[in-house]
MIDOSE-1310 file (N, C-alpha, C; in nm, 2 decimals, decimal comma, always signed):
residues 279
mklv	+3,13/-3,02/+3,17/+3,00/-2,97/+3,15/+2,92/-3,04/+3,05; +2,79/-3,05/+3,07/+2,70/-3,10/+2,96/+2,61/-2,98/+2,92; +2,64/-2,93/+2,80/+2,57/-2,82/+2,75/+2,46/-2,86/+2,65; +2,35/-2,79/+2,66/+2,23/-2,83/+2,58/+2,17/-2,71/+2,52
ryge	+2,08/-2,74/+2,42/+2,00/-2,63/+2,36/+1,86/-2,70/+2,37; +1,76/-2,63/+2,44/+1,63/-2,69/+2,46/+1,52/-2,60/+2,41; +1,41/-2,66/+2,38/+1,29/-2,58/+2,34/+1,25/-2,62/+2,20; +1,15/-2,54/+2,15/+1,10/-2,57/+2,01/+1,21/-2,54/+1,91
rgae	+1,20/-2,62/+1,80/+1,30/-2,60/+1,69/+1,30/-2,46/+1,64; +1,41/-2,40/+1,63/+1,43/-2,27/+1,58/+1,42/-2,16/+1,69; +1,38/-2,21/+1,81/+1,37/-2,11/+1,93/+1,44/-2,18/+2,05; +1,55/-2,25/+2,03/+1,61/-2,32/+2,14/+1,68/-2,22/+2,23
kpgl	+1,69/-2,25/+2,36/+1,76/-2,18/+2,46/+1,88/-2,25/+2,51; +1,98/-2,18/+2,55/+2,10/-2,25/+2,60/+2,08/-2,30/+2,74; +2,13/-2,42/+2,77/+2,11/-2,48/+2,90/+2,23/-2,56/+2,94; +2,22/-2,61/+3,07/+2,33/-2,70/+3,12/+2,26/-2,80/+3,21
vdaq	+2,31/-2,93/+3,19/+2,27/-3,04/+3,28/+2,36/-3,05/+3,39; +2,31/-3,04/+3,52/+2,39/-3,04/+3,64/+2,43/-3,18/+3,68; +2,50/-3,19/+3,78/+2,55/-3,32/+3,83/+2,44/-3,42/+3,87; +2,32/-3,36/+3,90/+2,21/-3,44/+3,94/+2,12/-3,47/+3,82
grlr	+2,16/-3,43/+3,70/+2,08/-3,46/+3,58/+1,97/-3,36/+3,56; +1,97/-3,25/+3,63/+1,86/-3,15/+3,62/+1,90/-3,04/+3,52; +1,80/-3,00/+3,44/+1,83/-2,90/+3,33/+1,82/-2,76/+3,39; +1,92/-2,68/+3,36/+1,93/-2,54/+3,41/+1,94/-2,45/+3,30
dlsa	+1,89/-2,33/+3,31/+1,88/-2,23/+3,21/+2,01/-2,14/+3,21; +2,07/-2,13/+3,09/+2,19/-2,04/+3,08/+2,17/-1,91/+3,01; +2,04/-1,88/+2,99/+2,01/-1,76/+2,90/+2,06/-1,63/+2,96; +2,08/-1,62/+3,09/+2,13/-1,50/+3,14/+2,28/-1,48/+3,12
hvtd	+2,35/-1,58/+3,07/+2,49/-1,58/+3,05/+2,53/-1,58/+2,91; +2,46/-1,66/+2,82/+2,50/-1,68/+2,68/+2,37/-1,68/+2,60; +2,38/-1,64/+2,47/+2,26/-1,64/+2,39/+2,24/-1,78/+2,32; +2,35/-1,86/+2,30/+2,34/-1,99/+2,24/+2,46/-2,07/+2,27
igge	+2,45/-2,20/+2,25/+2,56/-2,29/+2,26/+2,62/-2,31/+2,12; +2,72/-2,23/+2,08/+2,77/-2,24/+1,95/+2,85/-2,12/+1,91; +2,92/-2,13/+1,80/+2,99/-2,01/+1,75/+3,11/-1,98/+1,84; +3,14/-1,85/+1,85/+3,25/-1,80/+1,92/+3,25/-1,83/+2,07
mlad	+3,13/-1,85/+2,13/+3,12/-1,87/+2,27/+3,19/-2,00/+2,31; +3,21/-2,09/+2,22/+3,27/-2,22/+2,24/+3,42/-2,20/+2,26; +3,48/-2,08/+2,22/+3,62/-2,06/+2,24/+3,65/-2,01/+2,38; +3,54/-1,98/+2,46/+3,57/-1,93/+2,60/+3,48/-2,01/+2,69
lgkl	+3,49/-2,14/+2,70/+3,41/-2,22/+2,79/+3,44/-2,20/+2,93; +3,56/-2,14/+2,96/+3,60/-2,11/+3,10/+3,50/-2,02/+3,17; +3,43/-1,93/+3,09/+3,33/-1,84/+3,14/+3,22/-1,92/+3,20; +3,17/-2,03/+3,13/+3,06/-2,11/+3,18/+3,11/-2,20/+3,29
aaid	+3,23/-2,25/+3,28/+3,28/-2,34/+3,39/+3,29/-2,27/+3,52; +3,30/-2,14/+3,52/+3,31/-2,07/+3,65/+3,18/-2,04/+3,71; +3,07/-2,08/+3,65/+2,94/-2,05/+3,70/+2,90/-2,17/+3,79; +2,85/-2,14/+3,91/+2,79/-2,24/+4,00/+2,66/-2,29/+3,95
petl	+2,64/-2,41/+3,90/+2,51/-2,46/+3,85/+2,40/-2,43/+3,94; +2,42/-2,44/+4,07/+2,32/-2,42/+4,17/+2,25/-2,28/+4,16; +2,33/-2,18/+4,10/+2,27/-2,05/+4,09/+2,19/-2,03/+3,96; +2,18/-2,13/+3,88/+2,11/-2,12/+3,75/+1,96/-2,16/+3,78
plve	+1,87/-2,10/+3,71/+1,73/-2,14/+3,72/+1,70/-2,28/+3,67; +1,63/-2,36/+3,75/+1,59/-2,49/+3,70/+1,48/-2,48/+3,59; +1,49/-2,57/+3,50/+1,39/-2,57/+3,39/+1,29/-2,68/+3,42; +1,16/-2,65/+3,43/+1,06/-2,74/+3,47/+1,01/-2,82/+3,35
gdpr	+0,95/-2,93/+3,37/+0,89/-3,01/+3,27/+0,99/-3,10/+3,19; +0,96/-3,13/+3,07/+1,04/-3,22/+2,99/+1,05/-3,16/+2,85; +1,13/-3,05/+2,84/+1,14/-2,99/+2,71/+1,21/-3,07/+2,60; +1,19/-3,04/+2,48/+1,27/-3,10/+2,37/+1,41/-3,05/+2,38
fgac	+1,50/-3,15/+2,35/+1,64/-3,11/+2,34/+1,67/-3,09/+2,19; +1,71/-2,97/+2,15/+1,75/-2,95/+2,01/+1,89/-3,00/+1,98; +1,94/-2,97/+1,86/+2,08/-3,00/+1,83/+2,17/-2,93/+1,94; +2,27/-3,00/+1,99/+2,34/-2,95/+2,10/+2,44/-2,84/+2,06
vgqv	+2,46/-2,81/+1,93/+2,54/-2,70/+1,89/+2,46/-2,62/+1,79; +2,46/-2,49/+1,81/+2,40/-2,40/+1,71/+2,50/-2,33/+1,63; +2,46/-2,26/+1,52/+2,54/-2,19/+1,44/+2,65/-2,27/+1,37; +2,62/-2,40/+1,34/+2,72/-2,48/+1,28/+2,75/-2,43/+1,14
gkfi	+2,88/-2,41/+1,12/+2,93/-2,36/+0,99/+2,95/-2,48/+0,89; +3,02/-2,58/+0,94/+3,06/-2,69/+0,86/+3,02/-2,82/+0,94; +2,96/-2,92/+0,87/+2,93/-3,05/+0,92/+3,01/-3,15/+0,84; +3,12/-3,18/+0,89/+3,22/-3,26/+0,81/+3,21/-3,41/+0,86
cigl	+3,22/-3,50/+0,76/+3,21/-3,64/+0,80/+3,33/-3,72/+0,74; +3,37/-3,82/+0,82/+3,48/-3,91/+0,78/+3,42/-4,04/+0,74; +3,45/-4,09/+0,62/+3,40/-4,21/+0,57/+3,50/-4,33/+0,59; +3,45/-4,45/+0,61/+3,53/-4,57/+0,62/+3,65/-4,56/+0,72
nysd	+3,62/-4,50/+0,84/+3,72/-4,48/+0,94/+3,73/-4,59/+1,03; +3,66/-4,70/+1,01/+3,67/-4,82/+1,09/+3,70/-4,94/+0,99; +3,81/-5,01/+1,01/+3,84/-5,11/+0,91/+3,74/-5,22/+0,90; +3,67/-5,25/+1,01/+3,57/-5,36/+1,01/+3,45/-5,31/+0,94
haae	+3,42/-5,18/+0,95/+3,30/-5,13/+0,87/+3,33/-5,12/+0,72; +3,46/-5,08/+0,69/+3,49/-5,08/+0,55/+3,48/-5,22/+0,49; +3,52/-5,32/+0,56/+3,51/-5,46/+0,51/+3,37/-5,50/+0,49; +3,28/-5,47/+0,58/+3,14/-5,51/+0,57/+3,07/-5,43/+0,45
sgme	+3,13/-5,31/+0,41/+3,08/-5,23/+0,30/+3,14/-5,28/+0,17; +3,23/-5,37/+0,18/+3,30/-5,41/+0,05/+3,40/-5,32/+0,00; +3,46/-5,23/+0,09/+3,55/-5,13/+0,05/+3,68/-5,14/+0,13; +3,79/-5,09/+0,07/+3,91/-5,09/+0,14/+3,93/-4,97/+0,23
vppe	+4,01/-4,99/+0,34/+4,05/-4,87/+0,42/+4,13/-4,77/+0,33; +4,09/-4,65/+0,33/+4,16/-4,55/+0,24/+4,30/-4,52/+0,30; +4,40/-4,48/+0,21/+4,53/-4,44/+0,26/+4,53/-4,30/+0,33; +4,42/-4,22/+0,31/+4,40/-4,10/+0,38/+4,25/-4,09/+0,41
pvif	+4,21/-4,01/+0,51/+4,07/-4,00/+0,54/+3,98/-3,96/+0,42; +3,87/-4,03/+0,41/+3,77/-3,99/+0,31/+3,68/-3,88/+0,38; +3,67/-3,76/+0,31/+3,60/-3,65/+0,37/+3,48/-3,62/+0,28; +3,36/-3,61/+0,35/+3,24/-3,56/+0,28/+3,16/-3,47/+0,37
akyt	+3,06/-3,40/+0,32/+2,98/-3,31/+0,40/+2,84/-3,36/+0,41; +2,79/-3,33/+0,53/+2,64/-3,33/+0,55/+2,60/-3,19/+0,55; +2,51/-3,15/+0,47/+2,47/-3,01/+0,47/+2,40/-2,97/+0,61; +2,42/-2,85/+0,65/+2,37/-2,82/+0,79/+2,22/-2,82/+0,81
saic	+2,15/-2,82/+0,70/+2,00/-2,83/+0,71/+1,96/-2,97/+0,75; +2,05/-3,07/+0,75/+2,02/-3,20/+0,80/+2,02/-3,21/+0,96; +2,08/-3,11/+1,02/+2,10/-3,11/+1,17/+1,97/-3,10/+1,24; +1,95/-3,19/+1,34/+1,83/-3,18/+1,42/+1,86/-3,23/+1,56
gand	+1,76/-3,23/+1,65/+1,78/-3,28/+1,79/+1,80/-3,43/+1,80; +1,85/-3,47/+1,91/+1,88/-3,61/+1,93/+1,76/-3,70/+1,93; +1,65/-3,66/+1,97/+1,53/-3,74/+1,97/+1,42/-3,70/+1,87; +1,46/-3,61/+1,77/+1,37/-3,58/+1,67/+1,35/-3,70/+1,57
piii	+1,24/-3,71/+1,50/+1,22/-3,82/+1,41/+1,32/-3,83/+1,30; +1,35/-3,96/+1,26/+1,42/-3,98/+1,13/+1,32/-3,97/+1,02; +1,33/-3,88/+0,93/+1,24/-3,86/+0,82/+1,29/-3,94/+0,70; +1,21/-4,04/+0,66/+1,25/-4,13/+0,54/+1,21/-4,06/+0,42
prgs	+1,30/-4,02/+0,33/+1,26/-3,95/+0,21/+1,16/-4,02/+0,12; +1,09/-3,94/+0,04/+0,99/-4,00/-0,05/+1,06/-4,10/-0,14; +1,01/-4,22/-0,16/+1,06/-4,32/-0,25/+1,18/-4,40/-0,19; +1,23/-4,36/-0,07/+1,35/-4,42/-0,02/+1,32/-4,57/+0,02
ektd	+1,41/-4,66/-0,01/+1,40/-4,80/+0,03/+1,53/-4,84/+0,10; +1,63/-4,75/+0,12/+1,76/-4,79/+0,17/+1,81/-4,68/+0,27; +1,72/-4,64/+0,36/+1,76/-4,55/+0,47/+1,83/-4,63/+0,58; +1,95/-4,59/+0,62/+2,04/-4,67/+0,71/+2,08/-4,58/+0,83
weve	+2,14/-4,65/+0,92/+2,18/-4,59/+1,05/+2,34/-4,60/+1,06; +2,39/-4,51/+1,14/+2,54/-4,51/+1,17/+2,56/-4,43/+1,30; +2,59/-4,50/+1,41/+2,63/-4,43/+1,53/+2,77/-4,38/+1,52; +2,80/-4,25/+1,55/+2,93/-4,19/+1,53/+2,96/-4,10/+1,65
lavv	+3,09/-4,09/+1,68/+3,14/-3,98/+1,77/+3,16/-3,86/+1,69; +3,10/-3,75/+1,74/+3,12/-3,62/+1,67/+3,21/-3,53/+1,76; +3,30/-3,46/+1,70/+3,39/-3,37/+1,76/+3,35/-3,22/+1,73; +3,34/-3,14/+1,83/+3,30/-3,00/+1,81/+3,42/-2,91/+1,83
igkr	+3,44/-2,83/+1,73/+3,56/-2,74/+1,73/+3,52/-2,62/+1,82; +3,62/-2,58/+1,91/+3,60/-2,47/+2,00/+3,69/-2,35/+1,97; +3,80/-2,37/+1,90/+3,90/-2,27/+1,87/+3,95/-2,28/+1,73; +3,96/-2,17/+1,66/+4,00/-2,17/+1,52/+4,12/-2,25/+1,50
akyv	+4,12/-2,34/+1,39/+4,23/-2,43/+1,37/+4,27/-2,42/+1,22; +4,40/-2,39/+1,20/+4,45/-2,39/+1,06/+4,60/-2,44/+1,07; +4,63/-2,54/+0,99/+4,76/-2,59/+0,99/+4,81/-2,63/+1,13; +4,73/-2,70/+1,21/+4,77/-2,74/+1,34/+4,83/-2,88/+1,33
speq	+4,92/-2,91/+1,42/+4,97/-3,04/+1,43/+4,89/-3,14/+1,51; +4,90/-3,27/+1,50/+4,83/-3,36/+1,59/+4,85/-3,33/+1,74; +4,97/-3,29/+1,77/+5,00/-3,25/+1,91/+4,93/-3,13/+1,96; +4,89/-3,04/+1,87/+4,82/-2,92/+1,91/+4,67/-2,94/+1,89
ameh	+4,63/-3,04/+1,83/+4,49/-3,05/+1,78/+4,39/-3,04/+1,89; +4,41/-3,11/+2,00/+4,31/-3,12/+2,11/+4,29/-2,98/+2,17; +4,38/-2,89/+2,16/+4,36/-2,75/+2,22/+4,25/-2,68/+2,14; +4,21/-2,73/+2,03/+4,11/-2,67/+1,94/+3,97/-2,74/+1,95
vagy	+3,96/-2,83/+2,04/+3,84/-2,91/+2,05/+3,76/-2,86/+2,17; +3,63/-2,82/+2,15/+3,54/-2,78/+2,26/+3,49/-2,90/+2,34; +3,45/-3,00/+2,26/+3,39/-3,12/+2,33/+3,34/-3,22/+2,22; +3,25/-3,31/+2,27/+3,21/-3,42/+2,19/+3,06/-3,44/+2,21
cvcn	+3,00/-3,51/+2,11/+2,86/-3,55/+2,12/+2,83/-3,67/+2,04; +2,71/-3,73/+2,05/+2,67/-3,84/+1,97/+2,61/-3,79/+1,84; +2,64/-3,86/+1,74/+2,58/-3,83/+1,61/+2,52/-3,96/+1,54; +2,41/-3,95/+1,48/+2,36/-4,06/+1,40/+2,37/-4,01/+1,25
dvse	+2,47/-4,07/+1,18/+2,49/-4,03/+1,04/+2,39/-4,11/+0,96; +2,27/-4,06/+0,96/+2,16/-4,13/+0,88/+2,20/-4,12/+0,73; +2,18/-4,23/+0,66/+2,22/-4,23/+0,52/+2,12/-4,30/+0,43; +2,10/-4,25/+0,31/+2,01/-4,31/+0,21/+2,11/-4,38/+0,11
rsyq	+2,12/-4,51/+0,12/+2,23/-4,58/+0,05/+2,21/-4,57/-0,11; +2,09/-4,58/-0,16/+2,08/-4,57/-0,30/+2,12/-4,43/-0,35; +2,08/-4,33/-0,28/+2,12/-4,19/-0,32/+2,27/-4,18/-0,31; +2,33/-4,24/-0,20/+2,47/-4,22/-0,18/+2,56/-4,30/-0,28
iers	+2,52/-4,42/-0,32/+2,60/-4,51/-0,39/+2,56/-4,53/-0,54; +2,43/-4,53/-0,56/+2,37/-4,56/-0,69/+2,33/-4,45/-0,78; +2,33/-4,33/-0,72/+2,28/-4,21/-0,80/+2,38/-4,12/-0,85; +2,51/-4,16/-0,86/+2,62/-4,09/-0,91/+2,65/-3,97/-0,82
gqws	+2,77/-3,91/-0,85/+2,81/-3,79/-0,77/+2,87/-3,83/-0,64; +2,87/-3,73/-0,55/+2,93/-3,74/-0,42/+2,84/-3,80/-0,31; +2,89/-3,84/-0,20/+2,81/-3,90/-0,09/+2,71/-3,81/-0,03; +2,74/-3,68/-0,04/+2,65/-3,58/+0,03/+2,51/-3,60/-0,01
kgks	+2,49/-3,64/-0,13/+2,35/-3,66/-0,19/+2,27/-3,75/-0,10; +2,33/-3,86/-0,05/+2,26/-3,96/+0,04/+2,27/-3,93/+0,18; +2,34/-3,82/+0,22/+2,37/-3,80/+0,36/+2,30/-3,67/+0,42; +2,23/-3,59/+0,34/+2,19/-3,46/+0,38/+2,04/-3,43/+0,38
qdnf	+1,96/-3,54/+0,37/+1,82/-3,51/+0,38/+1,78/-3,45/+0,52; +1,66/-3,39/+0,52/+1,62/-3,33/+0,65/+1,62/-3,44/+0,76; +1,67/-3,39/+0,88/+1,68/-3,48/+1,00/+1,77/-3,60/+0,98; +1,87/-3,59/+0,89/+1,97/-3,70/+0,87/+2,09/-3,67/+0,96
gpig	+2,08/-3,57/+1,05/+2,20/-3,54/+1,13/+2,17/-3,50/+1,27; +2,10/-3,60/+1,35/+2,08/-3,57/+1,49/+2,21/-3,57/+1,57; +2,23/-3,46/+1,64/+2,35/-3,45/+1,73/+2,30/-3,41/+1,87; +2,37/-3,47/+1,97/+2,33/-3,45/+2,11/+2,30/-3,59/+2,17
pwlv	+2,24/-3,59/+2,29/+2,15/-3,48/+2,34/+2,23/-3,36/+2,40; +2,36/-3,38/+2,44/+2,43/-3,27/+2,49/+2,57/-3,27/+2,44; +2,63/-3,15/+2,44/+2,77/-3,13/+2,41/+2,85/-3,15/+2,54; +2,93/-3,26/+2,55/+3,01/-3,28/+2,67/+3,15/-3,22/+2,65
trde	+3,19/-3,13/+2,74/+3,32/-3,06/+2,72/+3,44/-3,15/+2,73; +3,54/-3,11/+2,66/+3,66/-3,19/+2,65/+3,72/-3,24/+2,78; +3,71/-3,16/+2,88/+3,77/-3,19/+3,01/+3,70/-3,31/+3,08; +3,58/-3,34/+3,04/+3,51/-3,45/+3,10/+3,53/-3,59/+3,03
ienp	+3,60/-3,59/+2,92/+3,63/-3,72/+2,85/+3,78/-3,74/+2,84; +3,82/-3,83/+2,92/+3,97/-3,86/+2,93/+4,03/-3,90/+2,80; +3,96/-3,99/+2,73/+4,02/-4,04/+2,61/+3,91/-4,06/+2,50; +3,89/-3,97/+2,41/+3,78/-3,99/+2,31/+3,81/-4,11/+2,22
ndlr	+3,93/-4,16/+2,22/+3,97/-4,27/+2,13/+3,95/-4,40/+2,20; +3,87/-4,41/+2,31/+3,84/-4,54/+2,37/+3,71/-4,53/+2,44; +3,60/-4,51/+2,36/+3,46/-4,50/+2,41/+3,38/-4,61/+2,35; +3,30/-4,68/+2,43/+3,21/-4,78/+2,37/+3,09/-4,71/+2,30
mwlk	+3,05/-4,76/+2,19/+2,94/-4,70/+2,12/+2,84/-4,81/+2,07; +2,71/-4,78/+2,06/+2,62/-4,89/+2,03/+2,50/-4,83/+1,96; +2,42/-4,91/+1,89/+2,30/-4,87/+1,83/+2,20/-4,99/+1,82; +2,07/-4,97/+1,84/+1,97/-5,07/+1,83/+1,86/-5,02/+1,74
vnge	+1,79/-5,12/+1,68/+1,67/-5,09/+1,60/+1,56/-5,18/+1,66; +1,46/-5,12/+1,71/+1,35/-5,19/+1,77/+1,40/-5,28/+1,88; +1,50/-5,23/+1,95/+1,55/-5,31/+2,06/+1,65/-5,41/+2,03; +1,68/-5,44/+1,90/+1,77/-5,54/+1,85/+1,91/-5,48/+1,83
qmqd	+2,01/-5,53/+1,89/+2,15/-5,48/+1,88/+2,20/-5,49/+1,74; +2,24/-5,37/+1,68/+2,29/-5,37/+1,55/+2,44/-5,34/+1,55; +2,48/-5,23/+1,63/+2,61/-5,19/+1,63/+2,66/-5,20/+1,78; +2,78/-5,25/+1,80/+2,84/-5,26/+1,93/+2,99/-5,25/+1,91
gstk	+3,04/-5,13/+1,92/+3,18/-5,11/+1,89/+3,25/-5,01/+1,99; +3,36/-4,96/+1,95/+3,44/-4,87/+2,03/+3,52/-4,78/+1,94; +3,54/-4,65/+1,98/+3,62/-4,56/+1,91/+3,77/-4,60/+1,90; +3,81/-4,69/+1,98/+3,95/-4,73/+1,98/+3,98/-4,81/+1,85
tmvy	+3,88/-4,85/+1,78/+3,91/-4,92/+1,65/+3,91/-4,82/+1,53; +3,90/-4,69/+1,56/+3,91/-4,59/+1,45/+4,05/-4,61/+1,38; +4,05/-4,59/+1,25/+4,18/-4,59/+1,18/+4,25/-4,46/+1,20; +4,18/-4,35/+1,19/+4,24/-4,22/+1,21/+4,17/-4,16/+1,34
dvpf	+4,25/-4,13/+1,44/+4,20/-4,09/+1,57/+4,17/-3,94/+1,57; +4,11/-3,89/+1,68/+4,06/-3,75/+1,68/+4,17/-3,65/+1,66; +4,29/-3,66/+1,73/+4,39/-3,56/+1,70/+4,44/-3,55/+1,56; +4,45/-3,67/+1,50/+4,49/-3,68/+1,36/+4,39/-3,61/+1,27
lvsy	+4,26/-3,64/+1,29/+4,16/-3,59/+1,20/+4,15/-3,44/+1,21; +4,15/-3,38/+1,33/+4,15/-3,24/+1,35/+4,27/-3,17/+1,27; +4,39/-3,23/+1,30/+4,51/-3,18/+1,23/+4,49/-3,19/+1,08; +4,45/-3,31/+1,03/+4,44/-3,34/+0,89/+4,35/-3,24/+0,82
lsqf	+4,23/-3,22/+0,88/+4,13/-3,13/+0,81/+4,18/-2,99/+0,81; +4,26/-2,95/+0,91/+4,30/-2,81/+0,92/+4,41/-2,78/+0,81; +4,46/-2,88/+0,75/+4,56/-2,86/+0,64/+4,49/-2,82/+0,51; +4,36/-2,85/+0,50/+4,28/-2,82/+0,38/+4,19/-2,70/+0,39
ftlh	+4,14/-2,67/+0,51/+4,05/-2,55/+0,53/+4,05/-2,52/+0,68; +4,02/-2,40/+0,71/+4,01/-2,35/+0,84/+3,89/-2,41/+0,92; +3,92/-2,46/+1,03/+3,81/-2,51/+1,12/+3,77/-2,40/+1,21; +3,64/-2,37/+1,22/+3,60/-2,26/+1,31/+3,52/-2,31/+1,43
pgdv	+3,51/-2,23/+1,53/+3,43/-2,27/+1,65/+3,28/-2,30/+1,61; +3,24/-2,42/+1,65/+3,10/-2,47/+1,62/+3,10/-2,56/+1,50; +3,21/-2,58/+1,43/+3,22/-2,68/+1,32/+3,21/-2,82/+1,39; +3,14/-2,91/+1,32/+3,12/-3,05/+1,37/+3,19/-3,15/+1,28
istg	+3,27/-3,24/+1,34/+3,33/-3,34/+1,26/+3,28/-3,48/+1,31; +3,21/-3,55/+1,23/+3,16/-3,68/+1,26/+3,26/-3,79/+1,21; +3,31/-3,87/+1,30/+3,43/-3,94/+1,28/+3,42/-4,08/+1,22; +3,30/-4,13/+1,18/+3,29/-4,26/+1,12/+3,22/-4,36/+1,22
tppg	+3,18/-4,47/+1,16/+3,10/-4,57/+1,23/+3,16/-4,71/+1,24; +3,14/-4,78/+1,35/+3,18/-4,92/+1,35/+3,09/-5,01/+1,27; +3,12/-5,14/+1,26/+3,03/-5,23/+1,18/+2,89/-5,25/+1,24; +2,80/-5,30/+1,15/+2,67/-5,33/+1,20/+2,56/-5,24/+1,13
vglg	+2,60/-5,17/+1,02/+2,50/-5,09/+0,95/+2,41/-5,18/+0,86; +2,30/-5,13/+0,82/+2,21/-5,21/+0,75/+2,26/-5,26/+0,61; +2,35/-5,17/+0,55/+2,41/-5,20/+0,42/+2,49/-5,33/+0,43; +2,55/-5,35/+0,54/+2,65/-5,46/+0,55/+2,58/-5,60/+0,59
mkpp	+2,45/-5,60/+0,61/+2,39/-5,72/+0,65/+2,35/-5,80/+0,53; +2,34/-5,93/+0,55/+2,31/-6,03/+0,44/+2,18/-6,10/+0,47; +2,07/-6,06/+0,41/+2,06/-5,95/+0,31/+2,06/-5,82/+0,38; +2,08/-5,71/+0,31/+2,08/-5,57/+0,37/+1,94/-5,55/+0,44
rylk	+1,95/-5,47/+0,54/+1,83/-5,43/+0,62/+1,82/-5,28/+0,63; +1,70/-5,22/+0,61/+1,69/-5,08/+0,61/+1,57/-5,03/+0,70; +1,57/-4,91/+0,73/+1,47/-4,85/+0,82/+1,34/-4,83/+0,74; +1,23/-4,84/+0,82/+1,09/-4,82/+0,76/+1,01/-4,74/+0,87
agdv	+0,91/-4,68/+0,82/+0,82/-4,60/+0,92/+0,78/-4,68/+1,03; +0,79/-4,63/+1,15/+0,75/-4,70/+1,27/+0,87/-4,76/+1,35; +0,98/-4,78/+1,28/+1,10/-4,83/+1,35/+1,15/-4,73/+1,45; +1,21/-4,78/+1,56/+1,26/-4,70/+1,67/+1,41/-4,73/+1,67
vtlg	+1,49/-4,62/+1,66/+1,64/-4,63/+1,66/+1,69/-4,57/+1,79; +1,76/-4,65/+1,87/+1,83/-4,60/+1,99/+1,98/-4,62/+1,98; +2,05/-4,52/+2,03/+2,20/-4,52/+2,01/+2,26/-4,44/+2,12; +2,39/-4,47/+2,15/+2,46/-4,39/+2,25/+2,61/-4,42/+2,25
iegl	+2,68/-4,33/+2,32/+2,83/-4,34/+2,33/+2,86/-4,32/+2,48; +2,95/-4,40/+2,53/+2,99/-4,40/+2,67/+3,02/-4,25/+2,71; +2,96/-4,20/+2,81/+2,99/-4,07/+2,86/+2,92/-3,96/+2,79; +2,86/-3,98/+2,68/+2,80/-3,88/+2,59/+2,65/-3,88/+2,58
geqr	+2,58/-3,98/+2,64/+2,44/-3,98/+2,64/+2,38/-4,07/+2,53; +2,25/-4,06/+2,52/+2,18/-4,15/+2,43/+2,08/-4,07/+2,34; +2,05/-4,13/+2,23/+1,95/-4,07/+2,14/+1,84/-4,18/+2,11; +1,72/-4,13/+2,08/+1,61/-4,22/+2,04/+1,52/-4,15/+1,93
qicv	+1,51/-4,22/+1,82/+1,44/-4,16/+1,71/+1,34/-4,26/+1,65; +1,22/-4,21/+1,62/+1,11/-4,28/+1,56/+1,12/-4,25/+1,41; +1,11/-4,35/+1,32/+1,12/-4,33/+1,18/+0,98/-4,29/+1,13; +0,97/-4,19/+1,05/+0,84/-4,15/+0,98/+0,87/-4,12/+0,84
ndi	+0,76/-4,14/+0,76/+0,77/-4,11/+0,61/+0,76/-3,96/+0,59; +0,84/-3,91/+0,49/+0,82/-3,77/+0,45/+0,69/-3,76/+0,38; +0,63/-3,64/+0,39/+0,50/-3,62/+0,33/+0,51/-3,51/+0,22
């Protein structure tokens, strides 16, 4: 299934994209795509999409998951990205947080913070937890995954690297966490560890990679994180980015107002964001 949340920000409705690409309303069956409902996706899978009302027009797609409790990110999870950043692959996953106020829809604008000169892009595979996970093994881990979506881990590099403290400072500005356009359930993706991913700025290819080059794969990451804290339904794990970010270019290249960022992952859809200055 491709599950979506559509409508104005803060008033999104649950929906489903059918096999013909048409948006259908799920409001009669669930109140939101998120939280505990993700633990019982069989209820939605049993619904015949043809019985759901069609949604007319071209509504905004919001973040594909609501009620996100934790937005967890993995740093330097691609060896070639670590190299372009001038850093070594860590012996264990680097964990940091994007605060949930950064979450927005897939096609909402990237808001460049006041005074920022180093706002950067990162296409990433995001994993959505569907079942409570604590101390799970890698062999058990996938049983706790509801599905996957595209994430752009937008980053302000000077805040992240040059302003002291933890990375979250440069990762959590408003609209720095577009997720979607839809949540693709686990049964539709045969192998999340072998998906092509790409990102362009103003039509120019910047990133062209694959999740198969991740250092730590999806089962390992879910298991690893569950050793430190409980993962709950609706938690989002963004798993790192391949090379091609602005920070790694010579000279570095960063986003400015008016730039258009497009990105996508095989089987998970595409995003499109216009960069605007914060006011």
